[in-house]
BARO-465844 format. One record per residue (C-alpha): x, y, z. Coordinates in Angstrom, 2 decimals, decimal comma. Each point is the difference from the previous one (the first is absolute). Layout:
! BARO-465844
<atom xx="X" yy="Y" zz="Z"/>
...
***
This chain:
! BARO-465844
<atom xx="-9,08" yy="-8,93" zz="-6,91"/>
<atom xx="3,38" yy="0,38" zz="-1,65"/>
<atom xx="2,83" yy="-1,43" zz="2,12"/>
<atom xx="3,11" yy="2,19" zz="0,13"/>
<atom xx="3,40" yy="0,00" zz="1,64"/>
<atom xx="1,09" yy="3,08" zz="1,95"/>
<atom xx="3,75" yy="0,47" zz="-0,41"/>
<atom xx="0,82" yy="2,21" zz="3,00"/>
<atom xx="1,29" yy="-2,92" zz="2,10"/>
<atom xx="1,97" yy="-1,47" zz="-2,90"/>
<atom xx="2,53" yy="2,78" zz="-0,51"/>
<atom xx="2,86" yy="-2,46" zz="0,47"/>
<atom xx="-0,39" yy="-1,02" zz="-3,66"/>
<atom xx="0,02" yy="1,96" zz="-3,26"/>
<atom xx="-3,14" yy="1,09" zz="-1,82"/>
<atom xx="0,47" yy="-2,48" zz="-2,86"/>
<atom xx="0,38" yy="-2,75" zz="2,60"/>
<atom xx="-3,15" yy="0,95" zz="1,91"/>
<atom xx="-2,00" yy="0,21" zz="-3,24"/>
<atom xx="1,18" yy="-3,47" zz="-1,00"/>
<atom xx="-0,72" yy="-1,28" zz="3,51"/>
<atom xx="-3,56" yy="1,35" zz="-0,10"/>
<atom xx="-0,73" yy="-1,31" zz="-3,49"/>
<atom xx="1,40" yy="-3,48" zz="0,69"/>
<atom xx="-1,92" yy="-0,27" zz="3,27"/>
<atom xx="-3,27" yy="0,72" zz="-1,80"/>
<atom xx="-0,76" yy="3,56" zz="1,07"/>
<atom xx="-2,17" yy="2,11" zz="-2,29"/>
<atom xx="1,16" yy="3,41" zz="1,13"/>
<atom xx="2,65" yy="2,03" zz="1,79"/>
<atom xx="-0,09" yy="2,77" zz="2,60"/>
<atom xx="3,34" yy="1,63" zz="-0,77"/>
<atom xx="2,08" yy="1,65" zz="2,72"/>
<atom xx="1,28" yy="3,47" zz="-0,88"/>
<atom xx="3,40" yy="-0,81" zz="1,45"/>
<atom xx="3,41" yy="-1,16" zz="-1,17"/>
<atom xx="0,70" yy="-2,55" zz="-1,45"/>
<atom xx="-3,56" yy="-0,36" zz="-1,32"/>
<atom xx="-1,35" yy="3,39" zz="-1,08"/>
<atom xx="1,88" yy="2,80" zz="1,71"/>
<atom xx="-0,28" yy="3,61" zz="-1,08"/>
<atom xx="2,95" yy="-0,09" zz="-2,40"/>
<atom xx="-1,47" yy="-3,00" zz="-1,78"/>
<atom xx="-3,42" yy="1,63" zz="-0,10"/>
<atom xx="1,41" yy="3,11" zz="-1,62"/>
<atom xx="2,45" yy="-1,58" zz="-2,44"/>
<atom xx="-0,86" yy="-3,66" zz="-0,58"/>
<atom xx="-3,77" yy="-0,37" zz="0,44"/>
<atom xx="-0,51" yy="-1,18" zz="-3,58"/>
<atom xx="2,24" yy="-3,02" zz="0,59"/>
<atom xx="-1,93" yy="-0,84" zz="3,16"/>
<atom xx="-3,30" yy="0,26" zz="-1,86"/>
<atom xx="1,35" yy="-2,36" zz="-2,66"/>
<atom xx="1,14" yy="-2,54" zz="2,62"/>
<atom xx="-3,49" yy="-0,03" zz="1,47"/>
<atom xx="-1,65" yy="-0,41" zz="-3,40"/>
<atom xx="2,34" yy="-2,86" zz="-0,89"/>
<atom xx="-0,78" yy="-1,76" zz="3,29"/>
<atom xx="-3,77" yy="0,25" zz="-0,44"/>
<atom xx="-0,33" yy="1,53" zz="3,48"/>
<atom xx="-2,46" yy="2,84" zz="0,57"/>
<atom xx="1,42" yy="2,91" zz="1,98"/>
<atom xx="-2,71" yy="0,60" zz="2,62"/>
<atom xx="1,79" yy="2,82" zz="1,84"/>
<atom xx="3,19" yy="1,91" zz="0,60"/>
<atom xx="0,69" yy="0,03" zz="3,74"/>
<atom xx="2,05" yy="2,71" zz="1,71"/>
<atom xx="0,67" yy="0,36" zz="3,72"/>
<atom xx="-0,78" yy="3,68" zz="0,56"/>
<atom xx="0,08" yy="2,03" zz="3,21"/>
<atom xx="-2,33" yy="2,97" zz="-0,31"/>
<atom xx="-0,13" yy="0,70" zz="3,74"/>
<atom xx="3,31" yy="1,89" zz="0,28"/>
<atom xx="-0,80" yy="3,72" zz="-0,42"/>
<atom xx="3,58" yy="0,66" zz="-1,12"/>
<atom xx="0,26" yy="-2,88" zz="-2,46"/>
<atom xx="-3,48" yy="-0,29" zz="-1,49"/>
<atom xx="0,74" yy="2,14" zz="-3,06"/>
<atom xx="2,92" yy="-2,24" zz="-0,93"/>
<atom xx="-2,13" yy="-3,12" zz="0,52"/>
<atom xx="-2,63" yy="1,39" zz="-2,37"/>
<atom xx="2,67" yy="0,86" zz="-2,56"/>
<atom xx="1,45" yy="-3,52" zz="0,11"/>
<atom xx="-3,43" yy="-1,66" zz="-0,23"/>
<atom xx="-0,91" yy="2,28" zz="-2,91"/>
<atom xx="2,95" yy="-1,40" zz="-1,98"/>
<atom xx="-1,72" yy="-3,40" zz="0,09"/>
<atom xx="-3,38" yy="1,53" zz="-0,85"/>
<atom xx="1,52" yy="1,25" zz="-3,27"/>
<atom xx="0,91" yy="-3,50" zz="-1,18"/>
<atom xx="-2,66" yy="-2,16" zz="1,68"/>
<atom xx="-2,25" yy="-0,36" zz="-3,02"/>
<atom xx="2,97" yy="-0,41" zz="-2,31"/>
<atom xx="1,10" yy="-3,12" zz="1,89"/>
<atom xx="-3,52" yy="-1,36" zz="0,07"/>
<atom xx="-1,94" yy="1,15" zz="3,08"/>
<atom xx="-2,20" yy="2,86" zz="1,13"/>
<atom xx="0,47" yy="-0,80" zz="3,69"/>
<atom xx="2,65" yy="1,59" zz="2,27"/>
<atom xx="-0,03" yy="-1,51" zz="3,48"/>
<atom xx="1,33" yy="2,27" zz="2,78"/>
<atom xx="0,33" yy="-0,03" zz="3,79"/>
<atom xx="-1,06" yy="2,84" zz="2,29"/>
<atom xx="3,00" yy="-0,07" zz="2,32"/>
<atom xx="0,56" yy="-0,28" zz="3,73"/>
<atom xx="-0,97" yy="0,35" zz="2,81"/>
<atom xx="-3,12" yy="-2,05" zz="0,76"/>
<atom xx="-3,23" yy="1,95" zz="-0,32"/>
<atom xx="-0,65" yy="0,19" zz="3,76"/>
<atom xx="3,48" yy="1,42" zz="0,64"/>
<atom xx="0,11" yy="2,61" zz="-2,76"/>
<atom xx="-0,01" yy="3,70" zz="0,73"/>
<atom xx="-1,99" yy="2,46" zz="-2,18"/>
<atom xx="3,08" yy="1,02" zz="-2,01"/>
<atom xx="0,46" yy="-3,63" zz="-1,12"/>
<atom xx="-3,60" yy="-0,25" zz="-1,18"/>
<atom xx="0,29" yy="3,35" zz="-1,75"/>
<atom xx="3,23" yy="-0,95" zz="-1,79"/>
<atom xx="-1,42" yy="-3,33" zz="-1,14"/>
<atom xx="-3,22" yy="1,60" zz="-1,24"/>
<atom xx="1,89" yy="2,63" zz="-1,98"/>
<atom xx="2,34" yy="-2,61" zz="-1,47"/>
<atom xx="-2,82" yy="-2,28" zz="-1,09"/>
<atom xx="-1,93" yy="2,90" zz="-1,51"/>
<atom xx="3,01" yy="1,06" zz="-2,06"/>
<atom xx="0,72" yy="-3,54" zz="-1,19"/>
<atom xx="-3,65" yy="-0,71" zz="-0,85"/>
<atom xx="-0,11" yy="3,17" zz="-2,09"/>
<atom xx="3,17" yy="-0,96" zz="-1,90"/>
<atom xx="-1,22" yy="-3,57" zz="-0,48"/>
<atom xx="-3,44" yy="1,06" zz="-1,17"/>
<atom xx="1,47" yy="2,01" zz="-2,85"/>
<atom xx="1,59" yy="-3,21" zz="-1,32"/>
<atom xx="-2,88" yy="-2,38" zz="0,66"/>
<atom xx="1,72" yy="-1,74" zz="2,92"/>
<atom xx="-1,82" yy="-1,07" zz="3,17"/>
<atom xx="1,69" yy="0,67" zz="3,34"/>
<atom xx="-0,61" yy="-3,03" zz="2,22"/>
<atom xx="0,61" yy="0,31" zz="3,74"/>
<atom xx="1,24" yy="-3,09" zz="1,84"/>
<atom xx="-1,60" yy="-1,00" zz="3,29"/>
<atom xx="3,11" yy="-0,54" zz="2,11"/>
<atom xx="0,67" yy="-0,51" zz="3,68"/>
<atom xx="1,96" yy="2,82" zz="1,66"/>
<atom xx="-1,02" yy="2,68" zz="-2,52"/>
<atom xx="-2,80" yy="2,55" zz="-0,10"/>
<atom xx="-1,91" yy="-2,49" zz="-2,18"/>
<atom xx="-0,03" yy="-2,76" zz="2,62"/>
<atom xx="-3,71" yy="-0,15" zz="0,80"/>
<atom xx="-3,43" yy="0,74" zz="-1,40"/>
<atom xx="-0,01" yy="3,29" zz="1,90"/>
<atom xx="3,49" yy="0,96" zz="-1,20"/>
<atom xx="-0,66" yy="-0,80" zz="-3,65"/>
<atom xx="-3,39" yy="1,75" zz="0,11"/>
<atom xx="1,53" yy="3,12" zz="1,51"/>
<atom xx="2,60" yy="0,17" zz="-2,75"/>
<atom xx="-2,57" yy="-0,51" zz="-2,73"/>
<atom xx="-2,25" yy="2,67" zz="1,49"/>
<atom xx="2,85" yy="2,47" zz="0,34"/>
<atom xx="1,41" yy="-0,63" zz="-3,45"/>
<atom xx="-3,46" yy="0,46" zz="-1,43"/>
<atom xx="0,69" yy="-2,07" zz="-3,10"/>
<atom xx="-2,52" yy="-2,61" zz="-1,08"/>
<atom xx="2,52" yy="-1,74" zz="-2,22"/>
<atom xx="2,44" yy="-1,10" zz="2,73"/>
<atom xx="-0,10" yy="-3,79" zz="0,14"/>
<atom xx="0,84" yy="-2,45" zz="2,80"/>
<atom xx="2,43" yy="-2,93" zz="0,08"/>
<atom xx="-1,31" yy="-2,29" zz="2,72"/>
<atom xx="2,95" yy="-1,81" zz="1,58"/>
<atom xx="-1,54" yy="-2,94" zz="1,86"/>
<atom xx="3,23" yy="-0,73" zz="1,87"/>
<atom xx="0,12" yy="3,49" zz="1,48"/>
<atom xx="-3,72" yy="-0,04" zz="0,85"/>
<atom xx="0,45" yy="-3,30" zz="1,85"/>
<atom xx="3,16" yy="1,28" zz="1,73"/>
<atom xx="-1,93" yy="2,83" zz="1,65"/>
<atom xx="-2,84" yy="-2,31" zz="0,98"/>
<atom xx="-2,37" yy="1,55" zz="-2,51"/>
<atom xx="-3,00" yy="-1,69" zz="-1,60"/>
<atom xx="0,52" yy="-0,50" zz="-3,71"/>
<atom xx="-3,75" yy="-0,07" zz="-0,61"/>
<atom xx="-0,39" yy="3,47" zz="1,51"/>
<atom xx="2,71" yy="1,43" zz="-2,26"/>
<atom xx="-1,57" yy="-1,63" zz="-3,05"/>
<atom xx="-3,50" yy="1,23" zz="0,82"/>
<atom xx="1,22" yy="3,53" zz="0,69"/>
<atom xx="2,37" yy="0,47" zz="-2,95"/>
<atom xx="-1,19" yy="-2,47" zz="-2,64"/>
<atom xx="-0,76" yy="2,54" zz="-2,77"/>
<atom xx="3,56" yy="1,32" zz="0,35"/>
<atom xx="1,95" yy="-3,27" zz="0,42"/>
<atom xx="2,01" yy="-0,58" zz="-3,16"/>
<atom xx="2,59" yy="-2,49" zz="1,31"/>
<atom xx="0,18" yy="-2,54" zz="2,84"/>
<atom xx="3,25" yy="-1,34" zz="1,46"/>
<atom xx="-0,15" yy="-3,45" zz="1,57"/>
<atom xx="2,54" yy="-0,83" zz="2,72"/>
<atom xx="-0,28" yy="-2,33" zz="2,99"/>
<atom xx="1,53" yy="0,58" zz="3,43"/>
<atom xx="0,25" yy="-1,23" zz="3,56"/>
<atom xx="-0,09" yy="2,27" zz="3,02"/>
<atom xx="3,41" yy="0,20" zz="1,67"/>
<atom xx="1,74" yy="2,27" zz="2,48"/>
<atom xx="0,80" yy="2,79" zz="-0,67"/>
<atom xx="-1,01" yy="-0,15" zz="-3,69"/>
<atom xx="-2,26" yy="-2,33" zz="-2,00"/>
<atom xx="1,90" yy="-2,55" zz="-2,11"/>
<atom xx="-0,74" yy="-0,39" zz="-3,71"/>
<atom xx="-0,50" yy="-3,63" zz="-0,99"/>
<atom xx="-0,95" yy="-2,01" zz="-3,12"/>
<atom xx="-3,63" yy="0,19" zz="-1,02"/>
<atom xx="-2,14" yy="-2,43" zz="1,98"/>
<atom xx="2,52" yy="-0,41" zz="2,83"/>
<atom xx="-1,10" yy="2,97" zz="2,07"/>
<atom xx="-3,00" yy="1,17" zz="1,97"/>
<atom xx="-2,29" yy="1,10" zz="-2,80"/>
<atom xx="-2,93" yy="-1,94" zz="-1,47"/>
<atom xx="0,76" yy="1,01" zz="-3,58"/>
<atom xx="-2,55" yy="-2,40" zz="-1,45"/>
<atom xx="-2,74" yy="2,04" zz="1,68"/>
<atom xx="1,68" yy="3,33" zz="-0,72"/>
<atom xx="0,44" yy="-0,70" zz="-3,70"/>
<atom xx="-3,54" yy="-1,35" zz="-0,24"/>
<atom xx="-1,29" yy="3,18" zz="1,64"/>
<atom xx="1,96" yy="2,13" zz="-2,46"/>
<atom xx="-1,47" yy="-1,93" zz="-2,92"/>
<atom xx="-3,53" yy="0,28" zz="1,43"/>
<atom xx="0,45" yy="3,74" zz="0,48"/>
<atom xx="0,57" yy="0,42" zz="-3,72"/>
<atom xx="3,72" yy="0,72" zz="0,11"/>
<atom xx="1,63" yy="-1,23" zz="-3,21"/>
<atom xx="3,29" yy="1,93" zz="-0,05"/>
<atom xx="3,57" yy="-1,28" zz="0,42"/>
<atom xx="1,14" yy="-2,18" zz="2,89"/>
<atom xx="3,68" yy="0,73" zz="0,68"/>
<atom xx="2,32" yy="-2,25" zz="1,98"/>
<atom xx="2,64" yy="2,11" zz="1,82"/>
<atom xx="1,94" yy="-3,09" zz="1,19"/>
<atom xx="1,48" yy="2,03" zz="2,87"/>
<atom xx="1,14" yy="-3,20" zz="1,71"/>
<atom xx="2,45" yy="-0,53" zz="-2,90"/>
<atom xx="1,98" yy="3,21" zz="0,51"/>
<atom xx="3,05" yy="-1,94" zz="1,20"/>
<atom xx="-0,37" yy="-3,21" zz="-2,01"/>
<atom xx="2,64" yy="-0,90" zz="-2,60"/>
<atom xx="-1,77" yy="-2,66" zz="-2,10"/>
<atom xx="-3,25" yy="1,81" zz="-0,75"/>
<atom xx="-1,57" yy="-2,13" zz="-2,72"/>
<atom xx="-1,46" yy="-2,88" zz="2,08"/>
<atom xx="-1,30" yy="2,39" zz="2,66"/>
<atom xx="-1,69" yy="2,29" zz="-2,53"/>
<atom xx="-1,54" yy="-2,99" zz="-1,77"/>
<atom xx="-1,30" yy="-1,32" zz="3,32"/>
<atom xx="-1,55" yy="3,39" zz="0,77"/>
<atom xx="-1,95" yy="0,26" zz="-3,25"/>
<atom xx="-1,10" yy="-3,64" zz="0,26"/>
<atom xx="-1,31" yy="0,68" zz="3,50"/>
<atom xx="-1,93" yy="3,06" zz="-1,21"/>
<atom xx="-1,52" yy="-1,85" zz="-2,96"/>
<atom xx="-1,00" yy="-2,87" zz="2,29"/>
<atom xx="-1,72" yy="2,44" zz="2,36"/>
<atom xx="-1,77" yy="1,68" zz="-2,90"/>
<atom xx="-1,27" yy="-3,35" zz="-1,30"/>
<atom xx="-1,12" yy="-1,03" zz="3,48"/>
<atom xx="-2,05" yy="3,17" zz="0,34"/>
<atom xx="-1,79" yy="-0,31" zz="-3,33"/>
<atom xx="-3,74" yy="-0,63" zz="0,22"/>
<atom xx="-1,10" yy="-3,53" zz="-0,81"/>
<atom xx="-2,07" yy="-0,07" zz="-3,21"/>
<atom xx="-3,64" yy="-0,84" zz="0,59"/>
<atom xx="-1,09" yy="-3,46" zz="-1,16"/>
<atom xx="-2,21" yy="0,10" zz="-3,04"/>
<atom xx="-3,19" yy="-2,03" zz="-0,03"/>
<atom xx="-0,04" yy="-2,63" zz="-2,75"/>
***
């Protein structure tokens, strides 16, 4: 499984800085935020070739472009699709065929029919635009959105009616809602194209993001289960607990070291050969 750094929580530093940070820390890939100062719309439309060159020079594989979309607003969904489509146009030219999107609020159990309808129409339009360019729309499982549960994600997939919509399984958000990771994996495995790994502790009123291995999750078991299930796609570290840190390097290095240690711990022990 290719280990990648998600840049959404690292917007306090420039793109060249985050690329250097990821490469020096030993990451193999990058999940790139479609936001300034990393890869905002203006940069996507006018400077994508320079970004592609920076990634090639670094040796990092671009596993996904990630954009925080809100398709649930009936009055704003067309604009959201138009903005996301601008990134679809350049995705493959910067090195990825994966565009990661969010459904939008509210939570699935609180949403009225017009919110579901708007989100379905928005996803359908984006999937159609992406398909023409060989780009996969990947929907993030995220707490507080329509895609916050197995039922919510399944309803969206059924309503969109597109077999090529993929799933980004965010373990932190699954754990935050008290969900069972194994159930999500078993239900959506053929569609899961990216897994985000983030630890947390339950706090009041919101869960608190913490460094990997310092929270409530048994990631050794979770990662072993993912491996046993046959998942071999990217593992992305969102590093949400670093959103307000100034000196990022040691924290990011600690995070990838913790993940690699957990991956090694979960590897099967080779059988002893008879001599």
